[in-house]
C-alpha positions, 0 to 999 in steps of 0.5 A: 500500500502506498499510504501517507504516514498513518496516525491513530488519533486515539489513546485506546490501547485496544485500538492500538493493538487492533491497528497493529494487527494490520501490519501497517506503520503508524504513530499514536497522536491522541486528540481531544474532541468533545463527543456529541450525541445529537438526538436527531442522528442515527447511531451510525451518524453519531459515531461517524460525527465523533470519529470525524471530530477526533480525526480533525483535531489531530489532522490540523496538527499533522496535515501531511498524515493520514489520520484515523479517528474512531468512535464506538458506542453501544446502542440498545434500541435508540438508547446509548450506553456509553462509558458507565460513571461507576460500578453501579451504572455498569451493573445497570447497563449489563442488567439492561443488556442481559438476554437481549441483542444490542448493537455496537457501532464504530464510526471511522474517519480517515482524513488527509488534510493536505490531500483534501481527502476524507473517508467516513464510514460506520460498521454495526455488529449485533451482540446477544447477551446470555441471560444473566443473574445479578451474581453472574453480572457481579462476577463479570464486573470483578474480572474487568474494569468497566469504567472505560468501556462503552456499555460497561463490558469488553468482549475481549475480556472474559466475554464468554461469561456474558456474550451468547453470540455476535453477528458481524465483526468481532474487532468492531465490538473491541473498537475498530472494524479491521476488515472494513478498515483494511479494505478502505486503506487498500482503496486509499493507497491505490 
């Protein structure tokens, strides 16, 4: 691939690890953009908007780089389940998700200021939780730190304790849809 220098506009260790799986050289330059959740936008549009905002903050400082911004949210119907404020909020989120199917949406923005190019897309994955009791939820929460994770869970950390099945991209649920990203980077570099 013939890409400009790639910059990941995220401090997420999960995104760093996932992007590393694509075997492309990149730098990490986290940006600070306030995440928005306008009620009139769809889940995909919200995630794309926030990915764009994150990429734009970093791209302004690195105009010759291809900047990758991403935003992942968990949706149960039209309800957004962001990062829980505390353990009680995480427990409530998991209780709301138990035995049900929800969507994990990641918006991705690839932005190159100097080349005046941007590509924005979103990927959605359906995740179905097992029926869970309060003791099972508490046991799961003892295994992870839920406070920095949308929906209060991490599929890659003891997900077998709570997840019955997924339909779609596993890496998307972790925080970056690698299959789609690889295809977009390939298109970008040709």
